[in-house]
Backbone bond lengths (Angstrom), bond angles and torsions (degrees), N, CA, C in turn:
res aa  C-N    CA-C-N  psi(-1)  N-CA   C-N-CA  omega(-1)  CA-C   N-CA-C  phi
1 X - - - 1.445 - - 1.530 110.57 -
2 X 1.345 117.77 -42.95 1.451 120.95 178.61 1.520 111.01 -63.59
3 X 1.316 116.59 -39.30 1.454 120.06 179.00 1.535 110.49 -63.53
4 X 1.304 116.70 -40.35 1.450 121.40 178.98 1.535 110.44 -64.37
5 X 1.326 117.66 -42.90 1.464 121.36 177.46 1.527 110.60 -63.08
6 X 1.332 116.56 -39.58 1.463 120.60 178.43 1.512 111.45 -62.63
7 X 1.335 117.83 -41.10 1.453 121.69 178.12 1.522 110.82 -66.78
8 X 1.334 116.37 -39.15 1.464 119.68 179.35 1.531 110.35 -66.58
9 X 1.322 117.26 -40.02 1.463 121.35 178.84 1.513 109.92 -64.82
10 X 1.342 117.50 -43.99 1.464 120.92 179.93 1.524 110.65 -64.32
11 X 1.335 116.77 -41.73 1.461 119.76 179.69 1.529 110.66 -65.56
12 X 1.328 116.71 -40.16 1.461 120.83 179.26 1.521 110.37 -64.93
13 X 1.329 118.41 -41.51 1.464 121.76 179.83 1.524 110.43 -63.55
14 X 1.351 116.60 -39.70 1.461 119.21 178.41 1.517 111.23 -65.87
15 X 1.318 117.14 -40.20 1.458 120.61 179.53 1.522 110.50 -64.60
16 X 1.334 117.33 -38.09 1.456 120.81 179.76 1.514 111.38 -71.19
17 X 1.329 117.84 -30.67 1.455 121.31 -177.08 1.533 112.50 -78.93
18 X 1.331 117.33 -18.02 1.466 119.71 -178.83 1.529 109.69 -65.14
19 X 1.344 117.36 135.95 1.464 119.15 179.99 1.526 110.59 -64.41
20 X 1.323 114.99 144.03 1.459 119.77 179.13 1.516 109.36 -89.78
21 X 1.317 115.68 136.22 1.461 120.88 175.69 1.515 107.87 -89.27
22 X 1.321 116.43 131.87 1.450 120.26 175.95 1.516 109.52 -82.85
23 X 1.300 116.07 151.24 1.456 121.49 178.05 1.533 109.75 -70.26
24 X 1.321 117.43 -177.94 1.458 122.56 177.29 1.520 109.74 -64.37
25 X 1.344 116.50 -37.01 1.459 121.12 173.31 1.515 108.69 -146.14
26 X 1.331 115.66 156.58 1.452 121.71 -179.39 1.523 108.43 -158.67
27 X 1.311 117.13 175.39 1.458 120.65 176.53 1.518 110.05 -116.28
28 X 1.333 115.63 146.22 1.464 122.50 178.41 1.525 108.70 -142.24
29 X 1.331 116.55 159.58 1.459 120.13 172.49 1.528 108.20 -71.38
30 X 1.323 116.53 147.37 1.469 120.78 -174.33 1.524 113.27 -65.66
31 X 1.317 118.41 -15.72 1.464 119.49 176.99 1.530 112.38 -93.85
32 X 1.327 117.28 10.32 1.470 122.36 175.94 1.524 109.46 -91.03
33 X 1.334 117.30 149.73 1.472 118.69 176.28 1.527 110.68 -68.03
34 X 1.331 115.33 145.48 1.462 121.44 177.57 1.524 106.99 -97.55
35 X 1.332 118.12 124.04 1.469 120.35 -178.31 1.533 112.21 -59.36
36 X 1.311 115.96 149.84 1.472 121.65 177.26 1.525 109.21 -56.74
37 X 1.335 116.33 136.68 1.456 121.39 179.22 1.516 114.08 84.54
38 X 1.338 117.17 -3.71 1.459 121.79 178.80 1.519 109.21 -102.38
39 X 1.342 116.58 153.58 1.459 122.80 -177.68 1.528 109.71 -133.52
40 X 1.327 115.81 157.97 1.467 122.01 177.66 1.526 108.30 -90.35
41 X 1.338 116.52 118.63 1.468 120.31 -178.23 1.529 112.35 -107.37
42 X 1.320 117.47 -3.00 1.458 121.31 177.96 1.512 110.09 -171.70
43 X 1.315 116.61 156.62 1.465 120.68 175.40 1.514 109.10 -151.46
44 X 1.319 115.24 148.30 1.454 119.66 175.83 1.514 110.14 -147.35
45 X 1.311 114.98 153.80 1.457 122.73 -178.10 1.521 109.39 -72.08
46 X 1.330 115.92 141.31 1.455 120.61 -179.47 1.523 110.40 -153.59
47 X 1.316 115.97 156.94 1.457 120.64 173.20 1.530 110.01 -105.38
48 X 1.328 116.86 0.41 1.465 120.37 -177.45 1.530 113.43 -82.90
49 X 1.320 118.55 -6.48 1.469 122.08 177.78 1.534 108.20 -113.53
50 X 1.303 116.48 91.87 1.470 121.22 -176.88 1.524 111.16 -54.39
51 X 1.315 116.42 127.23 1.456 121.57 177.22 1.515 114.48 80.24
52 X 1.318 118.42 -5.45 1.463 120.78 -177.02 1.526 111.79 -105.16
53 X 1.308 116.36 -52.44 1.457 120.88 179.47 1.517 115.46 87.61
54 X 1.338 118.08 -16.92 1.466 121.03 -178.60 1.520 110.95 -136.77
55 X 1.305 115.25 150.17 1.464 122.10 169.25 1.520 106.41 -110.27
56 X 1.333 115.93 134.22 1.457 121.86 177.22 1.520 108.99 -103.56
57 X 1.316 115.91 138.51 1.455 120.97 166.45 1.519 104.43 -95.71
58 X 1.338 116.31 122.10 1.462 120.76 -178.31 1.527 109.65 -116.29
59 X 1.327 114.89 153.14 1.467 120.85 -179.23 1.517 110.03 -135.75
60 X 1.314 115.71 148.80 1.458 122.28 177.17 1.530 108.09 -82.08
61 X 1.327 116.51 116.50 1.466 121.14 -177.72 1.529 112.83 -96.73
62 X 1.313 117.71 3.10 1.458 122.63 -173.41 1.526 113.80 -52.45
63 X 1.317 118.25 -44.78 1.466 121.17 -175.68 1.522 113.53 -100.72
64 X 1.335 117.03 15.82 1.462 121.47 -178.95 1.522 110.42 -104.05
65 X 1.339 116.70 163.31 1.465 121.55 174.49 1.523 111.77 -116.47
66 X 1.347 117.37 -13.63 1.462 121.09 173.99 1.523 108.48 -153.12
67 X 1.338 115.62 152.52 1.463 121.23 179.70 1.519 108.50 -165.85
68 X 1.329 116.58 153.21 1.459 122.01 174.66 1.520 107.70 -103.59
69 X 1.337 116.53 130.85 1.463 122.11 -175.55 1.527 110.35 -130.51
70 X 1.320 116.39 163.36 1.466 121.03 172.42 1.525 108.21 -75.22
71 X 1.318 116.60 151.46 1.472 120.45 -176.77 1.524 113.17 -64.22
72 X 1.322 118.39 -16.87 1.471 121.00 178.08 1.529 111.72 -86.50
73 X 1.301 117.18 -0.48 1.462 121.76 -177.91 1.523 111.81 -72.34
74 X 1.338 117.29 145.27 1.464 117.95 167.65 1.529 108.49 -66.05
75 X 1.317 116.55 148.05 1.467 121.03 177.18 1.520 106.79 -107.30
76 X 1.338 117.66 115.18 1.467 120.07 -177.63 1.529 112.30 -60.31
77 X 1.314 116.46 152.78 1.470 122.38 177.11 1.525 109.42 -56.87
78 X 1.344 115.51 137.53 1.454 120.64 179.17 1.518 114.30 86.47
79 X 1.331 117.48 0.08 1.458 122.54 178.74 1.522 109.02 -105.89
80 X 1.344 116.56 151.48 1.461 122.20 178.55 1.530 109.68 -132.15
81 X 1.342 115.35 158.24 1.461 122.13 178.10 1.526 108.01 -92.99
82 X 1.328 117.15 119.49 1.465 121.24 -178.11 1.527 113.23 -104.90
83 X 1.331 117.42 -7.53 1.456 120.98 178.72 1.508 110.66 -171.69
84 X 1.327 116.74 160.57 1.463 121.67 175.32 1.521 109.04 -149.05
85 X 1.332 114.97 151.38 1.459 120.47 -178.98 1.523 109.48 -158.55
86 X 1.327 115.88 162.97 1.454 120.26 177.46 1.520 109.06 -79.13
87 X 1.341 115.41 147.79 1.460 120.34 -178.58 1.526 110.05 -156.97
88 X 1.318 116.11 153.74 1.468 120.87 174.58 1.528 110.52 -92.92
89 X 1.318 118.03 -4.54 1.470 122.80 180.00 1.520 112.04 -72.18
90 X 1.329 116.56 -18.76 1.466 121.15 -175.42 1.526 110.08 -116.78
91 X 1.319 116.47 75.79 1.467 121.57 179.78 1.525 109.76 -59.38
92 X 1.311 115.53 138.77 1.460 120.42 179.66 1.511 113.14 99.00
93 X 1.318 117.70 -24.91 1.469 120.73 177.80 1.516 111.59 -125.23
94 X 1.323 116.63 -43.18 1.455 120.59 179.92 1.515 114.93 80.57
95 X 1.349 117.94 2.51 1.468 121.24 179.72 1.522 110.54 -124.11
96 X 1.323 115.29 145.16 1.460 122.32 173.57 1.522 108.63 -122.12
97 X 1.327 115.86 150.70 1.459 122.68 177.23 1.524 109.01 -116.97
98 X 1.316 116.12 142.11 1.455 121.77 169.71 1.523 105.95 -94.85
99 X 1.332 116.64 123.67 1.466 121.65 -178.61 1.523 110.50 -109.76
100 X 1.326 115.10 150.24 1.462 122.28 176.06 1.534 107.37 -134.06
101 X 1.322 115.35 137.06 1.467 121.00 176.50 1.522 108.32 -88.23
102 X 1.333 116.12 124.78 1.469 119.69 177.65 1.523 108.05 -80.58
103 X 1.321 115.83 121.14 1.467 120.34 -178.90 1.522 109.68 -121.44
104 X 1.313 116.87 -77.92 1.465 120.32 -177.25 1.527 112.65 -110.14
105 X 1.322 117.97 5.60 1.454 120.93 -177.58 1.522 111.62 -67.59
106 X 1.317 115.53 150.05 1.459 119.95 173.35 1.527 110.68 -104.91
107 X 1.344 116.95 -17.86 1.464 122.76 177.73 1.523 109.07 -139.86
108 X 1.332 116.00 155.61 1.470 121.28 177.18 1.521 108.60 -155.68
109 X 1.323 115.85 153.19 1.456 121.80 173.18 1.517 107.59 -112.39
110 X 1.336 117.37 127.45 1.461 122.62 -174.75 1.521 110.57 -134.12
111 X 1.320 115.93 162.23 1.467 120.57 172.90 1.522 108.91 -72.86
112 X 1.323 116.47 152.44 1.464 120.47 -175.12 1.527 113.51 -64.23
113 X 1.327 118.29 -20.03 1.468 120.91 178.76 1.529 112.27 -92.37
114 X 1.318 116.90 4.04 1.466 121.28 179.08 1.523 110.83 -70.13
115 X 1.330 117.25 146.71 1.471 117.65 169.65 1.528 108.76 -64.32
116 X 1.319 116.16 145.99 1.468 121.44 176.35 1.531 106.46 -104.68
117 X 1.331 117.70 112.85 1.469 119.62 -176.81 1.535 112.38 -63.25
118 X 1.299 115.98 153.38 1.463 122.73 176.51 1.525 109.54 -55.00
119 X 1.345 115.61 134.04 1.456 120.80 178.68 1.521 113.98 88.41
120 X 1.322 117.69 -2.27 1.462 122.45 178.25 1.522 108.73 -107.09
121 X 1.337 116.77 148.73 1.464 122.41 -179.73 1.530 109.83 -130.30
122 X 1.332 115.03 158.81 1.464 121.50 178.22 1.524 108.00 -93.54
123 X 1.332 116.42 118.19 1.469 120.73 -177.99 1.525 112.93 -104.85
124 X 1.327 117.33 -7.64 1.459 121.02 178.42 1.510 110.92 -170.05
125 X 1.330 116.76 159.28 1.457 121.85 174.49 1.515 108.94 -146.47
126 X 1.329 115.24 150.44 1.456 120.32 -177.65 1.527 109.61 -158.96
127 X 1.330 116.45 163.43 1.455 120.61 177.01 1.523 109.15 -79.07
128 X 1.338 114.96 148.40 1.456 120.41 -178.45 1.523 109.82 -156.87
129 X 1.310 116.77 154.06 1.463 121.15 174.18 1.530 110.60 -93.24
130 X 1.321 117.56 -3.41 1.469 122.64 -179.29 1.523 112.45 -73.17
131 X 1.328 117.13 -20.51 1.462 121.33 -175.75 1.532 110.45 -115.33
132 X 1.335 115.98 77.46 1.466 120.91 179.55 1.527 109.50 -57.94
133 X 1.301 115.68 137.00 1.462 120.45 179.86 1.511 112.35 111.02
134 X 1.328 118.04 -39.97 1.468 120.54 178.43 1.516 112.05 -123.22
135 X 1.322 116.99 -37.43 1.455 120.44 -179.43 1.514 114.38 79.83
136 X 1.347 118.04 10.55 1.461 121.82 178.42 1.524 111.06 -122.69
137 X 1.317 115.48 144.56 1.463 122.14 175.01 1.516 108.88 -126.28
138 X 1.337 115.28 154.92 1.465 122.25 177.71 1.518 109.01 -117.66
139 X 1.319 115.54 145.21 1.453 121.35 168.22 1.523 105.57 -97.89
140 X 1.333 116.37 127.29 1.469 122.01 -178.62 1.522 110.46 -110.01
141 X 1.325 115.25 152.81 1.469 121.38 173.51 1.521 108.51 -131.79
142 X 1.314 115.45 139.82 1.459 121.90 175.62 1.528 107.76 -84.70
143 X 1.328 117.10 126.53 1.469 120.64 -176.56 1.525 113.64 -88.50
144 X 1.319 117.69 3.50 1.471 120.66 -175.13 1.523 113.18 -53.63
145 X 1.319 117.75 -39.74 1.470 120.90 -176.88 1.519 113.05 -110.44
146 X 1.335 117.35 17.59 1.464 121.41 -179.20 1.521 110.98 -105.88
147 X 1.325 116.18 152.96 1.467 120.81 172.81 1.518 110.67 -111.60
148 X 1.358 116.48 -21.07 1.461 121.77 174.87 1.522 107.98 -155.42
149 X 1.331 116.08 158.21 1.463 121.13 177.89 1.518 109.33 -165.80
150 X 1.313 115.90 174.68 1.458 122.89 175.68 1.519 108.07 -112.98
151 X 1.328 117.18 134.77 1.463 121.76 -177.82 1.525 110.41 -132.31
152 X 1.314 116.43 158.00 1.464 120.80 173.16 1.524 108.50 -70.78
153 X 1.326 116.19 151.86 1.471 120.62 -175.78 1.526 113.12 -62.20
154 X 1.333 118.64 -20.99 1.468 121.77 179.74 1.529 112.14 -94.72
155 X 1.320 117.35 7.42 1.464 122.14 178.54 1.524 110.41 -75.04
156 X 1.335 116.99 146.14 1.467 117.53 169.09 1.534 108.29 -65.89
157 X 1.320 116.76 144.94 1.467 122.01 175.55 1.528 106.09 -101.97
158 X 1.321 118.22 119.19 1.469 120.15 -176.96 1.532 112.56 -61.27
159 X 1.309 115.84 151.55 1.464 121.09 175.43 1.521 108.48 -58.12
160 X 1.332 116.77 136.66 1.457 121.27 179.68 1.516 113.79 86.50
161 X 1.328 118.35 5.82 1.456 123.36 178.22 1.521 108.86 -114.22
162 X 1.334 116.86 153.64 1.465 121.98 178.36 1.521 110.11 -132.04
163 X 1.337 115.87 152.11 1.459 122.36 176.04 1.522 107.54 -84.13
164 X 1.333 116.80 129.24 1.463 120.72 -179.05 1.527 112.81 -112.98
165 X 1.329 117.95 -6.70 1.454 120.20 179.11 1.519 110.94 -177.99
166 X 1.336 115.76 168.49 1.461 120.86 176.55 1.521 108.77 -146.46
167 X 1.325 115.95 155.09 1.455 120.89 179.31 1.528 109.60 -160.61
168 X 1.320 116.55 161.94 1.452 122.56 176.44 1.517 110.36 -78.15
169 X 1.346 116.44 142.99 1.461 121.11 -179.13 1.520 110.61 -154.19
170 X 1.290 116.78 153.24 1.453 121.92 174.98 1.517 112.65 -92.81
171 X 1.336 118.22 -1.64 1.464 121.10 -177.55 1.525 113.31 -86.30
172 X 1.335 117.16 -2.67 1.463 120.75 -179.50 1.531 109.45 -121.46
173 X 1.343 115.85 72.57 1.465 120.91 -179.59 1.527 109.55 -54.77
174 X 1.300 115.58 132.42 1.462 120.79 -179.08 1.506 112.24 112.51
175 X 1.329 117.53 -34.87 1.468 120.19 178.60 1.523 111.90 -129.36
176 X 1.331 116.32 -31.38 1.465 122.87 -176.23 1.528 112.91 57.91
177 X 1.335 115.98 25.95 1.470 121.37 177.32 1.524 108.32 -128.94
178 X 1.325 116.05 135.20 1.456 121.44 177.47 1.525 109.44 -123.11
179 X 1.338 114.98 154.89 1.469 121.94 176.28 1.518 107.98 -117.06
180 X 1.322 116.08 145.57 1.450 120.02 165.95 1.528 105.05 -95.75
181 X 1.323 116.34 135.42 1.466 120.75 -179.05 1.526 108.74 -131.45
182 X 1.332 115.52 157.59 1.477 120.72 176.33 1.511 108.26 -149.09
183 X 1.326 113.31 162.94 1.475 118.26 175.29 1.519 108.46 -66.32
184 X 1.311 115.84 140.39 1.477 120.32 -179.08 1.512 110.52 -74.33
């Protein structure tokens, strides 16, 4: 009997130690950590989360190429914000973002508050109604297959690249200055 109890205890401990797989989407209190690769797709006010005030609906974005998230959501690495708008789905912020995962693209258009992934540069900016909150969008280019390009003066300069010149331009709203850059 003791041996049987010992086996049951060992089996139970192993079952408890196994990592839990999260579903495609779930809800959490807003003061809980959001797992890497997951995004907030909705939020609502609640009294059931002591000290938090909101429940978040989160989704696993790992196998997706686009998704709409609340503006308070973390933005996974390699993803960009392509649009924003007001919504009642995101209590506490009132804004949602449309995200796109950069995979094989060589160019992308993003909102000015979007993260700029490593190796990408800003080649233009303009006013737009697609990006509620700022009203500006950026045109991005992937430098992976380039040896030289022209970027706006507020663009990140990739590691291993150098600025070789600058000039005035109307294609970079906000600064009106562009740089020519090349691989070092």
